[in-house]
Predicted model as a PDB file, atoms N, CA, C, CB and O in Angstrom, pLDDT in the B-factor column:
MODEL        1                                                                  
ATOM      1  N   MET A   1    -115.426   0.616 150.472  1.00 61.00           N  
ATOM      2  CA  MET A   1    -114.498   0.352 149.394  1.00 61.00           C  
ATOM      3  C   MET A   1    -114.448   1.648 148.535  1.00 61.00           C  
ATOM      4  CB  MET A   1    -114.944  -0.931 148.539  1.00 61.00           C  
ATOM      5  O   MET A   1    -115.470   2.223 148.160  1.00 61.00           O  
ATOM      6  N   GLU A   2    -113.199   2.061 148.255  1.00 76.00           N  
ATOM      7  CA  GLU A   2    -113.064   3.319 147.514  1.00 76.00           C  
ATOM      8  C   GLU A   2    -112.471   2.982 146.114  1.00 76.00           C  
ATOM      9  CB  GLU A   2    -112.137   4.360 148.311  1.00 76.00           C  
ATOM     10  O   GLU A   2    -111.643   2.082 145.972  1.00 76.00           O  
ATOM     11  N   GLN A   3    -112.937   3.751 145.079  1.00 77.00           N  
ATOM     12  CA  GLN A   3    -112.352   3.635 143.778  1.00 77.00           C  
ATOM     13  C   GLN A   3    -111.204   4.675 143.565  1.00 77.00           C  
ATOM     14  CB  GLN A   3    -113.444   3.804 142.722  1.00 77.00           C  
ATOM     15  O   GLN A   3    -111.254   5.811 144.036  1.00 77.00           O  
ATOM     16  N   ASP A   4    -110.256   4.235 142.881  1.00 73.00           N  
ATOM     17  CA  ASP A   4    -109.147   5.134 142.524  1.00 73.00           C  
ATOM     18  C   ASP A   4    -109.629   5.960 141.300  1.00 73.00           C  
ATOM     19  CB  ASP A   4    -107.787   4.307 142.197  1.00 73.00           C  
ATOM     20  O   ASP A   4    -109.755   5.431 140.196  1.00 73.00           O  
ATOM     21  N   THR A   5    -109.885   7.220 141.516  1.00 76.00           N  
ATOM     22  CA  THR A   5    -110.314   8.099 140.444  1.00 76.00           C  
ATOM     23  C   THR A   5    -109.261   8.940 139.924  1.00 76.00           C  
ATOM     24  CB  THR A   5    -111.385   8.933 140.866  1.00 76.00           C  
ATOM     25  O   THR A   5    -109.499   9.778 139.054  1.00 76.00           O  
ATOM     26  N   SER A   6    -108.037   8.750 140.438  1.00 76.00           N  
ATOM     27  CA  SER A   6    -106.998   9.661 139.948  1.00 76.00           C  
ATOM     28  C   SER A   6    -106.584   9.278 138.501  1.00 76.00           C  
ATOM     29  CB  SER A   6    -105.755   9.629 140.904  1.00 76.00           C  
ATOM     30  O   SER A   6    -106.673   8.125 138.080  1.00 76.00           O  
ATOM     31  N   SER A   7    -106.152  10.258 137.817  1.00 74.00           N  
ATOM     32  CA  SER A   7    -105.791  10.070 136.393  1.00 74.00           C  
ATOM     33  C   SER A   7    -104.366   9.597 136.362  1.00 74.00           C  
ATOM     34  CB  SER A   7    -105.968  11.395 135.545  1.00 74.00           C  
ATOM     35  O   SER A   7    -103.553  10.052 137.167  1.00 74.00           O  
ATOM     36  N   LYS A   8    -104.036   8.708 135.470  1.00 87.00           N  
ATOM     37  CA  LYS A   8    -102.632   8.215 135.289  1.00 87.00           C  
ATOM     38  C   LYS A   8    -101.920   9.102 134.276  1.00 87.00           C  
ATOM     39  CB  LYS A   8    -102.604   6.702 134.803  1.00 87.00           C  
ATOM     40  O   LYS A   8    -100.723   8.961 134.023  1.00 87.00           O  
ATOM     41  N   LEU A   9    -102.729  10.062 133.682  1.00 89.00           N  
ATOM     42  CA  LEU A   9    -102.118  10.962 132.668  1.00 89.00           C  
ATOM     43  C   LEU A   9    -101.562  12.152 133.333  1.00 89.00           C  
ATOM     44  CB  LEU A   9    -103.122  11.396 131.599  1.00 89.00           C  
ATOM     45  O   LEU A   9    -101.993  12.521 134.426  1.00 89.00           O  
ATOM     46  N   SER A  10    -100.574  12.791 132.678  1.00 88.00           N  
ATOM     47  CA  SER A  10    -100.038  14.065 133.150  1.00 88.00           C  
ATOM     48  C   SER A  10    -101.020  15.186 132.693  1.00 88.00           C  
ATOM     49  CB  SER A  10     -98.555  14.310 132.586  1.00 88.00           C  
ATOM     50  O   SER A  10    -101.842  14.997 131.796  1.00 88.00           O  
ATOM     51  N   VAL A  11    -100.889  16.329 133.342  1.00 85.00           N  
ATOM     52  CA  VAL A  11    -101.736  17.455 132.916  1.00 85.00           C  
ATOM     53  C   VAL A  11    -101.452  17.795 131.480  1.00 85.00           C  
ATOM     54  CB  VAL A  11    -101.514  18.690 133.804  1.00 85.00           C  
ATOM     55  O   VAL A  11    -102.374  18.190 130.768  1.00 85.00           O  
ATOM     56  N   GLU A  12    -100.154  17.657 130.981  1.00 86.00           N  
ATOM     57  CA  GLU A  12     -99.817  17.899 129.654  1.00 86.00           C  
ATOM     58  C   GLU A  12    -100.585  16.901 128.690  1.00 86.00           C  
ATOM     59  CB  GLU A  12     -98.303  17.792 129.510  1.00 86.00           C  
ATOM     60  O   GLU A  12    -101.104  17.305 127.649  1.00 86.00           O  
ATOM     61  N   ASP A  13    -100.625  15.714 129.052  1.00 89.00           N  
ATOM     62  CA  ASP A  13    -101.372  14.675 128.267  1.00 89.00           C  
ATOM     63  C   ASP A  13    -102.847  14.961 128.212  1.00 89.00           C  
ATOM     64  CB  ASP A  13    -101.163  13.281 128.868  1.00 89.00           C  
ATOM     65  O   ASP A  13    -103.486  14.830 127.168  1.00 89.00           O  
ATOM     66  N   ILE A  14    -103.373  15.350 129.334  1.00 89.00           N  
ATOM     67  CA  ILE A  14    -104.807  15.698 129.374  1.00 89.00           C  
ATOM     68  C   ILE A  14    -105.131  16.897 128.437  1.00 89.00           C  
ATOM     69  CB  ILE A  14    -105.229  16.038 130.840  1.00 89.00           C  
ATOM     70  O   ILE A  14    -106.094  16.878 127.670  1.00 89.00           O  
ATOM     71  N   HIS A  15    -104.292  17.911 128.543  1.00 89.00           N  
ATOM     72  CA  HIS A  15    -104.445  19.054 127.648  1.00 89.00           C  
ATOM     73  C   HIS A  15    -104.324  18.657 126.189  1.00 89.00           C  
ATOM     74  CB  HIS A  15    -103.419  20.110 127.974  1.00 89.00           C  
ATOM     75  O   HIS A  15    -105.096  19.145 125.363  1.00 89.00           O  
ATOM     76  N   ALA A  16    -103.402  17.806 125.850  1.00 88.00           N  
ATOM     77  CA  ALA A  16    -103.241  17.392 124.430  1.00 88.00           C  
ATOM     78  C   ALA A  16    -104.482  16.616 124.007  1.00 88.00           C  
ATOM     79  CB  ALA A  16    -101.939  16.509 124.226  1.00 88.00           C  
ATOM     80  O   ALA A  16    -104.916  16.785 122.867  1.00 88.00           O  
ATOM     81  N   ARG A  17    -105.073  15.787 124.839  1.00 91.00           N  
ATOM     82  CA  ARG A  17    -106.269  15.147 124.449  1.00 91.00           C  
ATOM     83  C   ARG A  17    -107.416  16.096 124.256  1.00 91.00           C  
ATOM     84  CB  ARG A  17    -106.616  14.143 125.422  1.00 91.00           C  
ATOM     85  O   ARG A  17    -108.315  15.830 123.458  1.00 91.00           O  
ATOM     86  N   MET A  18    -107.404  17.176 124.954  1.00 94.00           N  
ATOM     87  CA  MET A  18    -108.415  18.198 124.842  1.00 94.00           C  
ATOM     88  C   MET A  18    -108.194  19.095 123.532  1.00 94.00           C  
ATOM     89  CB  MET A  18    -108.388  19.081 126.146  1.00 94.00           C  
ATOM     90  O   MET A  18    -109.053  19.886 123.142  1.00 94.00           O  
ATOM     91  N   GLY A  19    -107.040  18.912 122.929  1.00 94.00           N  
ATOM     92  CA  GLY A  19    -106.713  19.697 121.751  1.00 94.00           C  
ATOM     93  C   GLY A  19    -106.018  20.989 122.063  1.00 94.00           C  
ATOM     94  O   GLY A  19    -105.911  21.866 121.205  1.00 94.00           O  
ATOM     95  N   LEU A  20    -105.527  21.123 123.324  1.00 91.00           N  
ATOM     96  CA  LEU A  20    -104.837  22.353 123.648  1.00 91.00           C  
ATOM     97  C   LEU A  20    -103.314  22.168 123.500  1.00 91.00           C  
ATOM     98  CB  LEU A  20    -105.197  22.804 125.080  1.00 91.00           C  
ATOM     99  O   LEU A  20    -102.721  21.169 123.908  1.00 91.00           O  
ATOM    100  N   ALA A  21    -102.713  23.243 122.864  1.00 89.00           N  
ATOM    101  CA  ALA A  21    -101.259  23.161 122.695  1.00 89.00           C  
ATOM    102  C   ALA A  21    -100.545  23.533 123.970  1.00 89.00           C  
ATOM    103  CB  ALA A  21    -100.794  24.065 121.560  1.00 89.00           C  
ATOM    104  O   ALA A  21    -100.867  24.529 124.618  1.00 89.00           O  
ATOM    105  N   VAL A  22     -99.556  22.706 124.326  1.00 87.00           N  
ATOM    106  CA  VAL A  22     -98.813  22.873 125.584  1.00 87.00           C  
ATOM    107  C   VAL A  22     -97.377  23.150 125.192  1.00 87.00           C  
ATOM    108  CB  VAL A  22     -98.925  21.596 126.531  1.00 87.00           C  
ATOM    109  O   VAL A  22     -96.700  22.276 124.652  1.00 87.00           O  
ATOM    110  N   THR A  23     -96.889  24.399 125.468  1.00 90.00           N  
ATOM    111  CA  THR A  23     -95.503  24.774 125.103  1.00 90.00           C  
ATOM    112  C   THR A  23     -94.697  24.921 126.369  1.00 90.00           C  
ATOM    113  CB  THR A  23     -95.459  26.103 124.268  1.00 90.00           C  
ATOM    114  O   THR A  23     -95.254  25.052 127.459  1.00 90.00           O  
ATOM    115  N   ASP A  24     -93.414  24.900 126.231  1.00 92.00           N  
ATOM    116  CA  ASP A  24     -92.565  25.218 127.342  1.00 92.00           C  
ATOM    117  C   ASP A  24     -92.761  26.663 127.824  1.00 92.00           C  
ATOM    118  CB  ASP A  24     -91.130  24.983 126.961  1.00 92.00           C  
ATOM    119  O   ASP A  24     -92.663  26.943 129.018  1.00 92.00           O  
ATOM    120  N   GLU A  25     -93.028  27.539 126.921  1.00 94.00           N  
ATOM    121  CA  GLU A  25     -93.222  28.932 127.205  1.00 94.00           C  
ATOM    122  C   GLU A  25     -94.537  29.116 128.089  1.00 94.00           C  
ATOM    123  CB  GLU A  25     -93.309  29.742 125.842  1.00 94.00           C  
ATOM    124  O   GLU A  25     -94.577  29.876 129.057  1.00 94.00           O  
ATOM    125  N   GLY A  26     -95.574  28.364 127.667  1.00 90.00           N  
ATOM    126  CA  GLY A  26     -96.855  28.426 128.367  1.00 90.00           C  
ATOM    127  C   GLY A  26     -96.679  27.779 129.758  1.00 90.00           C  
ATOM    128  O   GLY A  26     -97.283  28.280 130.706  1.00 90.00           O  
ATOM    129  N   LYS A  27     -95.929  26.749 129.932  1.00 89.00           N  
ATOM    130  CA  LYS A  27     -95.730  26.114 131.269  1.00 89.00           C  
ATOM    131  C   LYS A  27     -94.940  27.112 132.164  1.00 89.00           C  
ATOM    132  CB  LYS A  27     -94.935  24.701 131.137  1.00 89.00           C  
ATOM    133  O   LYS A  27     -95.196  27.227 133.362  1.00 89.00           O  
ATOM    134  N   ALA A  28     -93.947  27.848 131.522  1.00 95.00           N  
ATOM    135  CA  ALA A  28     -93.160  28.776 132.364  1.00 95.00           C  
ATOM    136  C   ALA A  28     -94.081  29.907 132.856  1.00 95.00           C  
ATOM    137  CB  ALA A  28     -91.926  29.369 131.559  1.00 95.00           C  
ATOM    138  O   ALA A  28     -93.975  30.327 134.009  1.00 95.00           O  
ATOM    139  N   ARG A  29     -95.004  30.412 131.971  1.00 95.00           N  
ATOM    140  CA  ARG A  29     -95.886  31.456 132.360  1.00 95.00           C  
ATOM    141  C   ARG A  29     -96.838  30.994 133.479  1.00 95.00           C  
ATOM    142  CB  ARG A  29     -96.656  31.938 131.159  1.00 95.00           C  
ATOM    143  O   ARG A  29     -97.154  31.753 134.395  1.00 95.00           O  
ATOM    144  N   ALA A  30     -97.275  29.763 133.382  1.00 91.00           N  
ATOM    145  CA  ALA A  30     -98.179  29.246 134.437  1.00 91.00           C  
ATOM    146  C   ALA A  30     -97.447  29.134 135.790  1.00 91.00           C  
ATOM    147  CB  ALA A  30     -98.749  27.850 134.024  1.00 91.00           C  
ATOM    148  O   ALA A  30     -97.992  29.467 136.843  1.00 91.00           O  
ATOM    149  N   ARG A  31     -96.163  28.640 135.718  1.00 93.00           N  
ATOM    150  CA  ARG A  31     -95.382  28.653 136.926  1.00 93.00           C  
ATOM    151  C   ARG A  31     -95.261  30.014 137.566  1.00 93.00           C  
ATOM    152  CB  ARG A  31     -94.050  28.130 136.648  1.00 93.00           C  
ATOM    153  O   ARG A  31     -95.426  30.169 138.776  1.00 93.00           O  
ATOM    154  N   GLN A  32     -94.965  31.017 136.720  1.00 97.00           N  
ATOM    155  CA  GLN A  32     -94.871  32.430 137.226  1.00 97.00           C  
ATOM    156  C   GLN A  32     -96.150  32.871 137.853  1.00 97.00           C  
ATOM    157  CB  GLN A  32     -94.513  33.406 136.097  1.00 97.00           C  
ATOM    158  O   GLN A  32     -96.147  33.482 138.922  1.00 97.00           O  
ATOM    159  N   ARG A  33     -97.272  32.566 137.193  1.00 96.00           N  
ATOM    160  CA  ARG A  33     -98.591  32.991 137.806  1.00 96.00           C  
ATOM    161  C   ARG A  33     -98.784  32.344 139.113  1.00 96.00           C  
ATOM    162  CB  ARG A  33     -99.791  32.647 136.902  1.00 96.00           C  
ATOM    163  O   ARG A  33     -99.234  33.012 140.044  1.00 96.00           O  
ATOM    164  N   ARG A  34     -98.463  31.017 139.276  1.00 93.00           N  
ATOM    165  CA  ARG A  34     -98.677  30.374 140.534  1.00 93.00           C  
ATOM    166  C   ARG A  34     -97.766  31.019 141.626  1.00 93.00           C  
ATOM    167  CB  ARG A  34     -98.410  28.854 140.398  1.00 93.00           C  
ATOM    168  O   ARG A  34     -98.205  31.266 142.749  1.00 93.00           O  
ATOM    169  N   ARG A  35     -96.535  31.270 141.268  1.00 95.00           N  
ATOM    170  CA  ARG A  35     -95.633  31.829 142.223  1.00 95.00           C  
ATOM    171  C   ARG A  35     -96.092  33.231 142.717  1.00 95.00           C  
ATOM    172  CB  ARG A  35     -94.253  31.904 141.610  1.00 95.00           C  
ATOM    173  O   ARG A  35     -95.984  33.563 143.897  1.00 95.00           O  
ATOM    174  N   LYS A  36     -96.616  34.044 141.741  1.00 95.00           N  
ATOM    175  CA  LYS A  36     -97.076  35.317 142.036  1.00 95.00           C  
ATOM    176  C   LYS A  36     -98.308  35.255 142.990  1.00 95.00           C  
ATOM    177  CB  LYS A  36     -97.390  36.030 140.756  1.00 95.00           C  
ATOM    178  O   LYS A  36     -98.451  36.036 143.931  1.00 95.00           O  
ATOM    179  N   ALA A  37     -99.138  34.317 142.690  1.00 94.00           N  
ATOM    180  CA  ALA A  37    -100.391  34.168 143.499  1.00 94.00           C  
ATOM    181  C   ALA A  37     -99.995  33.667 144.940  1.00 94.00           C  
ATOM    182  CB  ALA A  37    -101.427  33.114 142.779  1.00 94.00           C  
ATOM    183  O   ALA A  37    -100.608  34.072 145.928  1.00 94.00           O  
ATOM    184  N   GLU A  38     -99.022  32.832 145.022  1.00 91.00           N  
ATOM    185  CA  GLU A  38     -98.545  32.367 146.395  1.00 91.00           C  
ATOM    186  C   GLU A  38     -97.960  33.550 147.160  1.00 91.00           C  
ATOM    187  CB  GLU A  38     -97.435  31.208 146.274  1.00 91.00           C  
ATOM    188  O   GLU A  38     -98.239  33.667 148.354  1.00 91.00           O  
ATOM    189  N   ARG A  39     -97.175  34.426 146.557  1.00 91.00           N  
ATOM    190  CA  ARG A  39     -96.629  35.526 147.189  1.00 91.00           C  
ATOM    191  C   ARG A  39     -97.625  36.568 147.657  1.00 91.00           C  
ATOM    192  CB  ARG A  39     -95.696  36.102 146.326  1.00 91.00           C  
ATOM    193  O   ARG A  39     -97.462  37.232 148.681  1.00 91.00           O  
ATOM    194  N   ALA A  40     -98.695  36.675 146.823  1.00 92.00           N  
ATOM    195  CA  ALA A  40     -99.792  37.647 147.159  1.00 92.00           C  
ATOM    196  C   ALA A  40    -100.726  37.105 148.269  1.00 92.00           C  
ATOM    197  CB  ALA A  40    -100.645  37.965 145.873  1.00 92.00           C  
ATOM    198  O   ALA A  40    -101.514  37.881 148.810  1.00 92.00           O  
ATOM    199  N   ARG A  41    -100.671  35.897 148.603  1.00 91.00           N  
ATOM    200  CA  ARG A  41    -101.530  35.299 149.582  1.00 91.00           C  
ATOM    201  C   ARG A  41    -101.206  35.767 150.964  1.00 91.00           C  
ATOM    202  CB  ARG A  41    -101.444  33.829 149.512  1.00 91.00           C  
ATOM    203  O   ARG A  41    -100.060  35.616 151.387  1.00 91.00           O  
ATOM    204  N   ASP A  42    -102.142  36.331 151.707  1.00 91.00           N  
ATOM    205  CA  ASP A  42    -101.916  36.908 153.073  1.00 91.00           C  
ATOM    206  C   ASP A  42    -102.445  35.765 154.016  1.00 91.00           C  
ATOM    207  CB  ASP A  42    -102.728  38.399 153.312  1.00 91.00           C  
ATOM    208  O   ASP A  42    -103.622  35.731 154.377  1.00 91.00           O  
ATOM    209  N   THR A  43    -101.517  34.838 154.392  1.00 90.00           N  
ATOM    210  CA  THR A  43    -101.968  33.749 155.222  1.00 90.00           C  
ATOM    211  C   THR A  43    -102.268  34.211 156.675  1.00 90.00           C  
ATOM    212  CB  THR A  43    -100.916  32.644 155.219  1.00 90.00           C  
ATOM    213  O   THR A  43    -103.170  33.681 157.323  1.00 90.00           O  
ATOM    214  N   GLU A  44    -101.529  35.165 157.152  1.00 92.00           N  
ATOM    215  CA  GLU A  44    -101.842  35.594 158.519  1.00 92.00           C  
ATOM    216  C   GLU A  44    -103.104  36.412 158.562  1.00 92.00           C  
ATOM    217  CB  GLU A  44    -100.697  36.392 159.106  1.00 92.00           C  
ATOM    218  O   GLU A  44    -103.873  36.309 159.517  1.00 92.00           O  
ATOM    219  N   GLY A  45    -103.343  37.238 157.532  1.00 92.00           N  
ATOM    220  CA  GLY A  45    -104.582  37.957 157.489  1.00 92.00           C  
ATOM    221  C   GLY A  45    -105.806  37.027 157.337  1.00 92.00           C  
ATOM    222  O   GLY A  45    -106.847  37.244 157.958  1.00 92.00           O  
ATOM    223  N   ARG A  46    -105.656  36.038 156.535  1.00 90.00           N  
ATOM    224  CA  ARG A  46    -106.711  35.032 156.283  1.00 90.00           C  
ATOM    225  C   ARG A  46    -107.033  34.266 157.604  1.00 90.00           C  
ATOM    226  CB  ARG A  46    -106.249  34.016 155.144  1.00 90.00           C  
ATOM    227  O   ARG A  46    -108.194  34.023 157.936  1.00 90.00           O  
ATOM    228  N   ALA A  47    -105.996  33.916 158.306  1.00 93.00           N  
ATOM    229  CA  ALA A  47    -106.154  33.188 159.588  1.00 93.00           C  
ATOM    230  C   ALA A  47    -106.852  34.085 160.668  1.00 93.00           C  
ATOM    231  CB  ALA A  47    -104.738  32.713 160.110  1.00 93.00           C  
ATOM    232  O   ALA A  47    -107.658  33.602 161.463  1.00 93.00           O  
ATOM    233  N   ALA A  48    -106.523  35.351 160.663  1.00 93.00           N  
ATOM    234  CA  ALA A  48    -107.167  36.299 161.622  1.00 93.00           C  
ATOM    235  C   ALA A  48    -108.630  36.472 161.192  1.00 93.00           C  
ATOM    236  CB  ALA A  48    -106.407  37.724 161.655  1.00 93.00           C  
ATOM    237  O   ALA A  48    -109.515  36.487 162.048  1.00 93.00           O  
ATOM    238  N   PHE A  49    -108.892  36.596 159.943  1.00 93.00           N  
ATOM    239  CA  PHE A  49    -110.253  36.758 159.475  1.00 93.00           C  
ATOM    240  C   PHE A  49    -111.134  35.523 159.850  1.00 93.00           C  
ATOM    241  CB  PHE A  49    -110.248  36.981 157.943  1.00 93.00           C  
ATOM    242  O   PHE A  49    -112.249  35.650 160.357  1.00 93.00           O  
ATOM    243  N   LEU A  50    -110.565  34.336 159.569  1.00 93.00           N  
ATOM    244  CA  LEU A  50    -111.332  33.132 159.869  1.00 93.00           C  
ATOM    245  C   LEU A  50    -111.530  32.980 161.353  1.00 93.00           C  
ATOM    246  CB  LEU A  50    -110.645  31.901 159.309  1.00 93.00           C  
ATOM    247  O   LEU A  50    -112.608  32.573 161.786  1.00 93.00           O  
ATOM    248  N   ALA A  51    -110.460  33.314 162.204  1.00 94.00           N  
ATOM    249  CA  ALA A  51    -110.616  33.218 163.652  1.00 94.00           C  
ATOM    250  C   ALA A  51    -111.761  34.190 164.105  1.00 94.00           C  
ATOM    251  CB  ALA A  51    -109.240  33.562 164.382  1.00 94.00           C  
ATOM    252  O   ALA A  51    -112.563  33.891 164.990  1.00 94.00           O  
ATOM    253  N   GLY A  52    -111.768  35.306 163.465  1.00 93.00           N  
ATOM    254  CA  GLY A  52    -112.838  36.329 163.838  1.00 93.00           C  
ATOM    255  C   GLY A  52    -114.265  35.742 163.552  1.00 93.00           C  
ATOM    256  O   GLY A  52    -115.198  35.841 164.349  1.00 93.00           O  
ATOM    257  N   LEU A  53    -114.337  35.135 162.361  1.00 93.00           N  
ATOM    258  CA  LEU A  53    -115.647  34.559 162.018  1.00 93.00           C  
ATOM    259  C   LEU A  53    -115.987  33.403 162.976  1.00 93.00           C  
ATOM    260  CB  LEU A  53    -115.654  34.058 160.538  1.00 93.00           C  
ATOM    261  O   LEU A  53    -117.139  33.252 163.383  1.00 93.00           O  
ATOM    262  N   ARG A  54    -115.042  32.639 163.312  1.00 94.00           N  
ATOM    263  CA  ARG A  54    -115.351  31.462 164.256  1.00 94.00           C  
ATOM    264  C   ARG A  54    -115.730  31.903 165.666  1.00 94.00           C  
ATOM    265  CB  ARG A  54    -114.112  30.510 164.369  1.00 94.00           C  
ATOM    266  O   ARG A  54    -116.425  31.183 166.382  1.00 94.00           O  
ATOM    267  N   SER A  55    -115.263  33.106 166.064  1.00 93.00           N  
ATOM    268  CA  SER A  55    -115.533  33.553 167.375  1.00 93.00           C  
ATOM    269  C   SER A  55    -116.923  34.167 167.486  1.00 93.00           C  
ATOM    270  CB  SER A  55    -114.495  34.520 167.795  1.00 93.00           C  
ATOM    271  O   SER A  55    -117.389  34.354 168.610  1.00 93.00           O  
ATOM    272  N   ARG A  56    -117.575  34.474 166.463  1.00 90.00           N  
ATOM    273  CA  ARG A  56    -118.866  35.081 166.436  1.00 90.00           C  
ATOM    274  C   ARG A  56    -119.928  34.008 166.764  1.00 90.00           C  
ATOM    275  CB  ARG A  56    -119.124  35.742 165.060  1.00 90.00           C  
ATOM    276  O   ARG A  56    -119.761  32.833 166.435  1.00 90.00           O  
ATOM    277  N   PRO A  57    -121.009  34.434 167.412  1.00 85.00           N  
ATOM    278  CA  PRO A  57    -122.059  33.512 167.762  1.00 85.00           C  
ATOM    279  C   PRO A  57    -122.812  33.209 166.436  1.00 85.00           C  
ATOM    280  CB  PRO A  57    -123.022  34.116 168.896  1.00 85.00           C  
ATOM    281  O   PRO A  57    -122.868  34.068 165.556  1.00 85.00           O  
ATOM    282  N   ALA A  58    -123.386  32.000 166.292  1.00 75.00           N  
ATOM    283  CA  ALA A  58    -124.028  31.593 165.128  1.00 75.00           C  
ATOM    284  C   ALA A  58    -125.376  32.220 164.885  1.00 75.00           C  
ATOM    285  CB  ALA A  58    -124.147  30.200 165.153  1.00 75.00           C  
ATOM    286  O   ALA A  58    -126.023  31.923 163.881  1.00 75.00           O  
TER     287      ALA A  58                                                      
ENDMDL                                                                          
END                                                                             
């Protein structure tokens, strides 16, 4: 039997409960940072690196 541990609150509500101010400008900056990080991610290079690690003897 599993318990549902997911929060029914939005991230904005959680931050408000923690006393953090959430602004539209701040949310836009966070979206930009996430998009920049996604563009910078080298998925093919990472896959090749992990394949190399997996092919080595233990």
